[in-house]
C-alpha positions in Angstrom: 14.2 38.9 -21.0 12.2 39.2 -17.8 9.2 41.6 -18.0 8.6 42.1 -14.2 10.8 43.1 -11.3 10.1 39.7 -9.6 11.3 37.9 -12.7 14.5 39.9 -12.8 15.2 39.0 -9.2 14.4 35.4 -9.8 17.0 35.4 -12.7 19.6 36.9 -10.4 18.8 34.5 -7.6 18.8 31.4 -9.7 22.2 32.3 -11.3 23.7 32.7 -7.8 22.1 29.5 -6.6 23.3 27.5 -9.7 26.9 28.5 -9.0 26.5 27.6 -5.3 25.0 24.2 -6.1 27.7 23.5 -8.7 30.4 24.1 -6.1 28.9 21.6 -3.8 28.3 19.0 -6.5 32.0 19.3 -7.6 33.0 18.9 -4.0 30.9 15.7 -3.8 32.4 14.3 -7.0 36.0 15.1 -5.7 35.2 13.3 -2.4 33.9 10.2 -4.2 37.0 10.2 -6.5 39.2 10.4 -3.4 37.6 7.3 -2.1 38.2 5.4 -5.3 41.8 6.4 -5.5 42.6 5.6 -1.8 45.8 3.5 -1.6 45.6 2.0 1.9 42.9 0.7 4.2 43.4 3.6 6.6 43.1 6.2 3.9 40.1 4.4 2.4 38.3 4.5 5.7 39.2 8.2 6.3 38.1 9.2 2.7 34.9 7.2 3.1 34.1 9.0 6.3 34.7 12.4 4.7 32.6 11.5 1.6 29.8 10.2 3.8 29.7 13.5 5.6 29.5 15.4 2.3 26.7 13.2 0.9 24.6 13.5 4.1 24.9 17.2 4.0 23.9 17.5 0.3 21.0 15.1 0.8 19.7 17.1 3.7 19.9 20.3 1.6 18.2 18.6 -1.3 21.0 18.9 -3.7 21.0 15.2 -4.3 18.3 12.7 -3.6 18.5 10.8 -0.3 18.5 7.5 -2.1 21.4 8.6 -4.3 23.4 9.4 -1.1 22.3 6.1 0.5 23.4 4.2 -2.6 26.8 5.8 -2.8 27.4 5.3 1.0 26.5 1.6 0.5 28.9 1.3 -2.4 31.7 2.8 -0.3 30.9 0.5 2.7 31.1 -2.5 0.4 34.5 -1.2 -1.0 35.8 -0.9 2.6 34.6 -4.3 3.5 36.1 -6.0 0.4 39.5 -4.2 0.7 41.1 -7.0 2.7 39.9 -9.7 0.3 41.1 -8.0 -2.9 
């Protein structure tokens, strides 16, 4: 249990922040899943665009590392490029 007022406040803030961050991470995972489950080239491009937007936003906020976001974006770009060949 927190012994000081500032520690109590920190507990409250961190709990709120954890829920907030979890929401955004779930949103990111859902966006990445939508890219993997795209059925046509048009939907793949559209879902990739949406997921890129989400990844950039989370990397800017510091929720995910910028290299993680760059790696995922690169993977999606490769998936789009190889869609015609597969």
